[in-house]
Structures are given as structure tokens and as C-alpha cells.
N, C-alpha and C positions, 0 to 999 in steps of 0.2 A: 689570860692576856687581854688588856684593854684595847679596845678598837672603836672606830667611827665608820658607820656605812656611808660611803660616798657615791656609790652607784648601785642601783638594785632594780634590775628588770628581770622578768621570768627567763631563767636559764643562765643569768650572768649577774654576778656579784663581785663588788670591789669594796674592800675595806682598808683603812689606814690605821696603823698601830703607832704612827709617830716616828720621827727621825731616831735612828740608832736604837730601835725597838729590838732589832735582831741583826746579826751580822750576815754577810753574804752567805756563808757556809750554813749558817742556821736557817736562812731563808730557803736554801735547797732542801733541808730537811723538813720545813713546814710544807713546801710544794710536794715533796715525796709522800708526806703523810696524807695530804688532801687528795693527791692523785689516786691513792690506794683506797679511797672510800668509794662505796658503790654509788653509781650515778654521776661521778665526776669524769668530765671529758677533758678538762684542761686546768692546770693550776700553775700560775706564775706569781713569783714574789720579786720585789725589788727593796733591797735593803736600804738605799739612799734615802727613802722616805717612809719605810715601813709599810709599803703597799702589797696587799694580797688580792689577786684577781683569780676568780674561779668561775669556770663555765660548767654547768651541771644539767642534768636532766630533770624533769619534773619530779617533785617529791623529796628531793635531797637538800633543800635549802636550810630547814631548821636543823637537821643533823649537822651540816656543815658549820653553822654559827656555833652550835655546842662544841664541835671540835676546836674551833678557833678560840673560843672563850677558855677552854681548858688548857690551852698551850702554856707551858712554862719555859722561859728561855733557857734557864739553867739545865733544863732536861732534855734539851734538843741536841741529838748528835749531829755532827757534820756529815751528811751522806749526799751522794749525787741524786739529782732527780732521775727516776727511771726513764729510759728511752721510749718515747711514744711511737706507736705504729704508724707508718706513713698512710695516708688517707687511701690510697689505691689498695694496699695491703688489707686494711681494715675492711673496705668494701667487698673485696674478693671473699674475705673470711665470713662476713655476714651473709653474702649471697650463697656461698657453698654450704654454710650451716642451714640456711633456709630450705635449699633443695634437698640435702641429705635427710633433714628432720622430717620433710614431708614424705620422701620416698620410704624411709624406714617405718614411719607410722603407718603408712598405707599397707606395707607388706607385712608387718609383724603385729600390729595392735589388732585386738579382737574387734568385731563390729560394734558391740555395745560401748567399748572404751572410745572408739572412733566417734560414735554418735554423741556421747557426753562432751568430748573435747570440742567437736564442732559447735554444739549448742552453746558451751561457755565462750568460745570465741565470738560467736553471732551475737552474744549478749552485748559485747562492746559496741559493735556497729549499730545495734538497736538503740542503745543508750545515746549514742552520737546523734542518730536520726531523729529520736524524740526530742532531744535538747534543741536541734535545729528547728523543728516544728513548733516547739514552745517559744522560741525567740521570734517566731513569724516568718521563717525563711523555709521555702520548699525547695531545697538545694539538691545537689547531687548526693550529699549524705543521706538524704531521705530516700533517694532512689536506690542507693546501695543497700540501705537497710531493708527496704521493701522487696528487692530482688532476692536477698538472702533469705528473708522471711517466707516469700513465695516458694522458693525451693524447698524450705524445711517443711512447709505445709503439705506440699506435694509428696513429701516422703523421700526426697532426693537429697540426703545429707551430703552425698559426694559432690553434687553439683554446688551446693552451698559452700563446701569446703574448697572447691576449685575456685569459686568466685572470690572468696577471701584470700586464698593463696596469691592470685594474680593481682588483687588489690594491694597486698602487702609487698609484692615484687615491684609494682609501679611506684609505691611510696618509697621504697628503698632506693630505686633508681633516681627518683627526683630528689631525695635527700643527698645522695652522693653527688649529684651534679651541682646543686646549690652550695654544698660544703667545699667542693673542689674550686668552684668560681670564687667563693669568699677567700680561700687561702691564696689563690693566685693573684686575685686583685690586692689583697693585703701586701703581698710582697711588691707588687707593681707600684703601689701607692707609697711605700716606704721611701719617699725622696728626702734624703737627710741633708740638713745643713751641716756642712763640714767645718765651717769656720765662723767664729763670732768676734765681735770687737769687745774685748775685755777693758773695763775702765778700772784703772788702778787707784790706790789711795791718794796719790798726787793729782789725780784728774786726768792723767795722760791716758791715751788709748792705744791698745796694741792688739794685732790679730792673734788669736789663739784657737787651737782645735777645739771643736765642741766636746770631744771626748775627754778633755782635761778639765772641763768646766766643773765647779764644785758648788754646792749649796751656799748661799750667803754672798756669793761674788756677784758683781754687777757688770752688766754688758750693756752696750749702746745698740739700739735697734733703730734704724732709719726708715724713711718712707720707701715703700715698695719691697720691704724685706719681711720674710716669715719670721715670727717669734718662735724660737726653737724650744723654749722651756716655759713652765708655769713660773709666775713671779709677781712681785709687787712693783709698781712704778715709784721710783724715788726721785727722778728729775724729768722735767719736760712735759709737754702735752702733745696729744697726737689722737687722730681718728683712727680706730682699729676695726678692720673687717672680721666680724666673728661668725660669719655665716656657716663655716665648717662645723663650728660647735653648737650654735643656737638656732641656726636656719634663718636668723634676722638679716635681711639684705642691707639694712641701713648700718653705717659705721657707728661704732660706739666711741664716745669721747673718753679719753683716759688722762687722768691728772695724778699727781703724787698721792700715794695711798691706794690707788685703784689696783685691782688684781688683773693680770693678763694671763693668757693661756697659750700653751703650745699649739701650733697649727693655725693660729690667727695671723693676720697680715696688717702691718701698719700702712695705711692709705696715705695719711698726711701727717707731717710733723716728725718728731724724734723723741725717743724715750731712753731714759737709763733705767734698766729693770734689775732689781734684785732677785736672784734665783731662789726659788722656794721648792721646786720639784724638777728633777732633771728629765731630759728628753727620753731617756730609756723607760721612764714610766708613762709620762702624759702623752707623748707623741704616738706610741703604739696604741694606747686606748682610744685616742680620737681617730686614727685610721680605721680601726675596727668599727667605731660608731658611724663613720662616714660610709663604710661598706654596707653596714646594716641599714642605714638610711637610704642608700641608693636603691635597695630592693624595693622601696615604696614608690620609686620614680618609674612606674610601669610604662611600658610602651602602650600607646593608644590601642594598638591591635590586641594587646595582651587584656587590657581592661574591657574591651569589646567582646573578646572570646569569653571572658568570665561571666559577663552579663548575659550573653547569648546562651552559654551553657546552663545557667540558672533558669533563663526564660524558657528553655526547651523542657525542662523536667515536668512542669504541669501538663504539657502536651502528651508526655509519655504516660502519665497516670490516666488522663482522659481518653487516650487512645486505647489503652488496655481495657478500660471500663466499657467503651463503646464496642469493642470487639466481643467482650464477654456478654453484653446484652444482646447483640445482634446475632452471634453464633451460638450462644449457649455453650460455648466450648471453653472450658477453663484452661486447657493446655494451650490453645491459640492466644488467649488473653495473657497467660504468662509468657508466652514467646515475645509479645510486644513489650511487656513490663521489663523483661531481662535484657532487651536491646534498647540502647538509647544513644544519642548523638553527644550528650553533654560531657560525659566522663572523658572521652577521648579529646574533645575540644578543649576542656578545661585543663587536661594534663599536658597535651602536646605543645600548646602555645607558649606557656611560660618556660617550658624546657627548651623550646627552640630559641627563645630570647636569651635565657641564661647561657645556653651553650655558645650563642654568638658572642656574648660578653666574655665567656671563658676563652674562646679562641682569640678574641681581640687582645685579652691579657697575655696569652701565650706569644703573641706577636709584638708585645710591649706597647700596647694601646690601651690606656686606662679610660673606661666609659663609666660615667657615674650613674647611668641608669638606662633601662631599655628604651625609654621614650626618645633618648637622644640618638640611638641607633636607627630608629624609625625615621626621625627627622632627618638624619644624614642621608638615609636612602631616598627620601621623597624630595629633598632639596633640588631646585633647578638653577639656583645662583651661588657662586662662591666668591667671597671677598677676601683678598690678601692684604695684609700689611706688607711693606717692602723690606725695611731694614731688619735683619736678623731672621726674617721669615722666608722670602723669596730669595733674598741675597745671601751671601756666604756667612756661615756661622761665625767666622773669624775675620772680620774686616781688618784692614791694616792702614796705618797712617803712611801715606806716600810722600807728603810734603808738608813742611812747617814753614809758615810765613810770619815773618816778624815785623812789627810796626813800633813807632813811637819811641825808639831807642832801646827796645828790648831785643835780646838775642834769640835765635831760634832755640837754644838749649834752655833759656829761661821760660819761654813760651811753653815748651814741651813739659818741662819740670813742674811748672805751677798748674797747668792743666791736668797732669797726671795726679798731683796732690789732691786736687779738687774732686776729680772724677773717680778715684779709687773706691769711694764709698757706694757706688751704685752699680747694679747688676746688669746694665744694658750693654749690648755688643759693642756699640761704639765707645762707651766708656772703657771697656776692657781693652779695645784697640789702642787707645791713648796710653793707658797704663803699661801694656806690653811693649809699646815702642819706646817709652822711657827706660824701661828695664833693659831692652836690647841695647840701647845706646849707653847704658851704665850710669844713668841719671838718678841719684837719690832724691827722694822728694819728702823729706821730713815736714810734718805738718807745721805750718806757720799761720794758718788761717784760723778764724773762729768757726763755730758751729755752722754747717752748711744747710742750706734750704733747697729742697728739690721742688721745681715749679713744673707740674706735669705738662709733658710735650713740648716744653720750652728750653729748659736748662737748669743751672744750678747758680744759686747765688750765696755769697759768703763775704766776710771781711778779711782783707789780707793787709797786714801792718796798717790797719786804720782806714784803708780805702776799700770801697765796695768792688768786689771782683765777681764777674759774671762770665759763665760759659754756656754756650748753647747755640740755638739756631739763629739764623739771619733775622727771622721774625722777632724773636725774643731780644736779641741784642740791639738791633737797629730801630725796629718799629715799636715795640713795647717799652724798652728801656731808654729810647731815644739816645743811643750812643753815637757821638760824633763820627761821621764818615766822610772824609774829604774826597774831592773828585779824583785826585790821583790814586787814593786808596781803593776807590770803587773800580777804577779802571784795571788796577792790579789784580784785585780779587776776581773780576769778571774774566780777566785773561787767564789766570793761573788756577782757578777752581772749576773751570768749565767741565761739565760732564762728571763731576765728582760730588760726593757728599762733603759737607764742610761743617766744622765747628768753629765758633768765633769766641775769642778770649777778650774781655774788655776789663780795664782796671781803672777806677777812678773816672769813669765817664768816657774813656778814650779807648779806641781799638788798640790792643797790644799784639794781637797775633790771630792767625787762623791755621787750622789743621785740615789738610785735605785727606780724605779717607777713601780709599779704594774698597768699594763694596760690591764685588762682582756677583751676579746671580749664581746660585747654587747649580752645580753641574746637571742635577736631575730636574730642575725647575721647568724647563721647556717640555720635557718628556711628561711630567706630571700634568701640566695644564692640558696638553693634547689628550692624554689619556682620560682625564676627567670629562673632557668635552665628548669623547667617545662613549662615556658611560652616562650620558643624559644631562650633563651640566650645560645649560644653554648660554649662561651669561658669565664671564670672568672679569672681575674688576679689581683694579690695584688702587689702594688708598695709602698715601704717604705724607709725611711732613716735609719731605725733602723738596728741593727746587724742581722746577718744571723739566729742566734739561736732565737732571739725574733720574727722574721717574720715566722720562721718555726713552732714555738710554736703556734702562732696565727692561721696560715693556717690550722694546724693539728685539732684545735678545732672547726673551722669554716666549714671545708670541701672544702678548695680551694687547688688545686694541682699545681698551677702555680703562682710562686711569684718572685719578684727580691728585693733584699735587699741592703741598703746602696746606693740608688740612689740619685742623686741631681735633683734640679728642672728641669734643662734643660735636664737631662737624661730622666726623666718622660715624658716630651714633645716629646722627640725623640722616645720613645716607642710608644706613641700614634700615631705618624706620620708613624711609621714602620707597625703598625696594619692597618692603613688606606691605606697604599701602598699595602698591601696584599688583598685588597678588603673588608676588614672589616668595618662595621659600628659601631662606639665606643661611649659608654657612659663613661664618667669619673665622679666619685663621690669623692669629697674631701672637706676639710674644712679649710686648712691653708693657709698662705700667700705662702708657698713653693708649694702648689698645683696649684696655678694660672696659670703658663704657660701650664700645662697639661689640665686644664679646658678649657682654650682658644683654644688649639690644637684639642680637641675632636669634634666629630660630634655634640653632646649634651652633656652639662655639668650640674651637679647637686651639690648643696651645701646644708649643713644641718643647722639646727636652730642655732647651737652654732659656726658656721663657722666665720672666721674673715670677716671684712667688705670688704676687697679686694676680698676674694673668693666669697662672695655673689654678689659683683658688676660684676665679670667676668662670674659667672654661669649663664646659661640660664634657669634653674629651681632651686627653693629654697624650701626645705622642712621646714616648720615652726613647725615640730614635731621632737623629738629626736628619733623617732622610725623608724628604717630602713625598716620596712614592708610596709612603705608608698611608697617605690620603687616598690614594687609588686602591690599596688594599682594603681600607675601611669602607669605601664606596662599594666594592665587589662584595664584601662580607655582609654589609647591611642590606644590599638588595637581594643577596642570596638568602638572608633570613626571611625577608617578606615573601619571597618565592616559595621557600619551604612551607611557610605557614599557610599560604594559598594552596599549595599542593595537598598538605594535610587535610585542609577543610574538604576539598573535593574527594579525597579518598574516604574520609570518615562519612561523608554524605552518601556517597555511592555505595560503599560496602555495607554499612548499617541499613540502608534502605533496602538492599538485596536480602539481608538477614530477616528483616521484617516481613518482606513479601513471601520469602520461603517459609517463614513461620506461620503466616496467614494461610498459606496454601496447604499447610500440613505436611510439608516435605521435611522441615527441620523441627525436631522436638525442642522444648524450651531448654533442656540442659545443653544441648549441642549449640543452640543459638547463643546462650549465655557464654559458653566456652569460646566460641569464635568471636563474640564480641570483646570479651576481655583479652583474648590473645591479640586481636587486632589493635586494641587500645594500648597493650604493652609493646606491640611492634612499632606503633606510631611514635610512642615515647622513646623508644630505642633509636628509631631512625632520626628523630629530632636531635639526638645527642651527637650524631656523626659530625665530623669536621666539615665546615663549609667550603673551604678552599684546600686544594691539594697542594 
């Protein structure tokens, strides 16, 4: 079977054989065949574009490519993929095999056989240590190799075997924690797009489930919306945020003929995209790549721990040498060499960070990297957006005002027709109100243009139609507002959020939207203050009266109303310039600049795709109290790391002193050191919050 390698990194390979290269049933047979090969951990196929994804252990790549090359479609039976073992079951099996193998070998194997086996296993550690030295690194690997070598030179193969057993056990625990975290994050990040706007041959658009989308069909993707599939641009121009795919923060301009990819977000403009690969293939691969990339976003405390661990190693060697020279006692020198601080520090800190990320994912909180948990724990200021964040997730239209000869039904119908394309909570409120009143809103307007933080512009029967904020309609667009209209608006929209509809340069109507605070908002703000947040600030594009009313109900004393997106970002920057560490919580496209500017940013479950893309942390729950949970979790993580440091310092110092005093022989010191390292690692895996 012919194929093209489209993704190739150590342990992970994706090839494409082309559309219709095999059927779904044959794909299952291919996955079954590959999964049965030695060294293969996962095999997934997608018949829609002939994609084959294989995750493998070192040494299996070339054999896998040979197997794929030898495939013949006509020879493939339709068989189901064998069920894979759950991760927990697999871990318990590996742990049990490790313990049983060691126990049986120590009990049944003759001493010469045990010695040969220990020496062969030690060779692997020695090779790693020598490789580290040759690359210019005097790291923990060198210390491990030296400890095992010292034990062997002393004639204590049992001690060497114990050291290697404990190292293997520690590696197994860390591998399990990392794998479990990846799986849970992958499930958490699978935020699917359920509906797309399908462009028919006539040019008309209609909503359609993503599950029914086929290759070669065309969809419309507008500003603020996630692109759910791989495809080619056929119409329109737009700026697309591809940070999740490429890591490049600047948007990429897309024109007809350009390729776009699932998981990226349209920041500005609108595109008609022809589907080339369905989300069942591309979206999953990008989620996994995002998770793998997130592991590089280490917490500062983790990076410092790794640097400290490596920095300590030379002192362990020098200490052992000094003890040997002064005491002329090889046993005491070996006691120093076999006990070090670096191993436990280097193991416990990343395990503590990963465990915190895993627990966050269990609580439906997606954290893109350990450094964001650390920043959340250390922050002293939190900034909230209002609409859709501190206020109710489902605002409602409470009143429709009509002007200039339009009826209330016409104002609501036209507004819903324009707003239905955008994922903001106020837009959904307008659409839902029209639906509840039984008003159909067949599209009669031209292509809509979203103006960030202001509103929407389009053409309706040849006249320019606008819907949006007071600032946008009356100040930017200079829509006429007569004194009697102003008086009525001030009287009937007081204390409420409002959207204004203008057609042909004249005010056609206004929609009063009730957006009460979330029931848990006041409790959340109070709890965050109790957890060390010194300053709480509300930023909103709403009028002063709406902002003041919301703050009064929630208990926030500091707010700024009628701010634009760039002004929100400037507020964040000014707070940071004062020395503040800032959390920004938002949900809309207009919050994206502020989210990007903050030390750590949080988006909510119902946030726009762009906000979720920019945010460092995403709450997959609509409950603001998860912010309190996250604060407690992140602070508990730093507390545990601090306790680990103190224990490692005190315990290993005690071992060194006992070894120097001749009370502990090197074998016992090494055993206690490795047991303590394993214990600290196990302790770091415990849940933080009960």
C-alpha cells in the first residue's frame, strides 16, 4: 500500500494512504494488525482520508513501515480492533510483574545467575551515565551509574540490584502519572463543534450537524469561530489564529487557495472552506499535539528543581572524594556517594505538578501547562469580564423598543437574523427570544461583518444595518438619535444591558437584556479574597449603571465601564507594571487581548472558540466556584513541593551524617535513600483536595 508520512516524531507516526484507500472495516483490520506488533501501544485508522496513526516504543518504527508497505487492501479481512487494557489495569499489571519477578528471582535463582543478571542490567545504567558525561552533563544519570558501580565494586550486587529495582519502580510510577494525565487532558480538551454552516450549491447557507459533514462539501466559518476540519479556502479573506498548531502568536492571512486546519480560529473576516479532512482525524491529532506541547510549559518551580538537582550532583561527587581523602575510609565515602538530594528533588517536583494537572482535569479544569498553575497560585489580582462571565450564562431579552416606524416584532426578527451567526451570550439571548415568540428569521441580509467589542454590520435590502453597543451605533457610526428617543432610552433601559439596531443611519430599535449575576458570583469573589486575592476588578463594555448594579450585587468595589478590548489589555498591563500578578477571566472575542496580556488567563465553558484558544486555563463547568477550587489546588501544589524539599533536605542530611559516623553502612543508606525517594514520589501523586 502506498502512503505518505505526514507526522513523524519519536514514538508517534502518522501516514496517509489517500481517500478511499481502505474502508472503515478494513481500517479496523489494519489497526488490529498493527496493534498486534511488538512495541505498538496504540493504532488508530480513519477511512475518510486513509489516515493511520501509530504510537510505538523505541525500535519499532522501521518494522511498522514495512508492515504498512506490505498491506494489500484485497487481503484485509474486516475484523474489530482488540480491546485495549485500561491504563490503571495496565499499570497494576506492570507493577505486579515487577514485584513478582524480583521476589522469585531473589528466592529461586542461584547466586551466579543473580550476579550476571545484575551486571547486565547495570550496563544499561552505565551506558546512560557515560553518554551523559560525553554530552557535557554531570547529571543525576551519572550519579545513578556511579552509585550502582560503587556497590558492584564493593562486592554488594544485592545493593546494586536494590538500587536498580527502586529506580525502575520510580520510573514506572512517573510514566503512569504522565500517561494518565495525558489521557484525562485529551478527553477534557475534546471540545467538539456540534454544528456548522453548510454552503449549498445555490449559495444558500443552512445549519448542519458536524457528524454529517462530508469531504468536498463547503462550510462558512465566521470571526470568532473554530475551524472544525482541515480544508481549502474557496471564498473570502480572514486572519486565522494558528497558535494551537504552529505556536505562532500572530494571525495568518488566508485567501482563496490557502489551506486551513482544524483547531485554528478565525479572528477576523469570514471564509468558505472546502472540506479535505474530517474532524474525526485532524481534531484528535491536534488535541494530542497540544497536550504534548503543554508538557514543555513547565512550572518555574519545576524548572528550578531540575536545575537544582543537576547542580547538586557535582557536590555529591566532591563530598564523597573529600570524605575518602580525609578519612581513608572507602565505606564512608560510598555512603556519601549513594545518598544524594537531586534524585528525589528531580522526581518529586514534576510528579507533584503533573498530579495537580491530573486532578484539575478530573474536576473538569483544563490547564495547558504547569507554569499556569504556579502563576494562578501566586497571583494577587483577578480581573473579571462581566457579560457571560460574572453574569448569568443565559441572559434574556426583557423588553424590545421599536422606533422609526418599525414594530417590536420586526426589530426582534431582524436582530435575531443578524446575531444568530455569533457565539456570544447576548447574541444567543436575542435568537432565543425570537424563537420563543415564534418569529422566523429567514436570512434577507448580505454577509455580516463582526466588529470586535462593538457589534455587527451588514446590508439589509440595500440599506446598511448595524446592531451593537451604544458606543458603536451612536458614537462610531454617528447614527441619528433624537432628543425624544434619547429620553425614552434612558428611561426604559436604566440598569439593563442594551443592544441597539440601526438601519439606514436611523435608530430602528433597542433590546433590553437582563443579565443578572450568577448565583455563585458573590460567594466566589469572597472566597478568592479569603485565599489571598488582594484586588478584584470588573471590566465591561456595558454602561456605567449596568456595571455598578452588577458590582453592587457581587461585592466588587472596583470596576471600569464602557472599555474597549485594547483598553482592557492596557488595564492588565498597567496592573502588571505596578508589580501585580494578574489573573484575567473572560469568555468573549473582545476579551482575547486582555486574556493574552494577563500573567494567567481563564476562559469558561461557554466561551467563544477564540477565547478558549487564547486562555491558559479553561473551566469546563459553568460554575465560577471552580476558580476557588483551582486556587486551592494550585496553592496546595506549591505547599506540597515546599514540604517535599524540606523532607528531602532533612532526611538525606540525616543519612549522610549517620553514614559519616559509621552508624549506617552504604547499602542501608542507599536503600533508605531510594525508599525515601520512592515514598516522596508516591506522596506527590496523592490527591490534593479531599
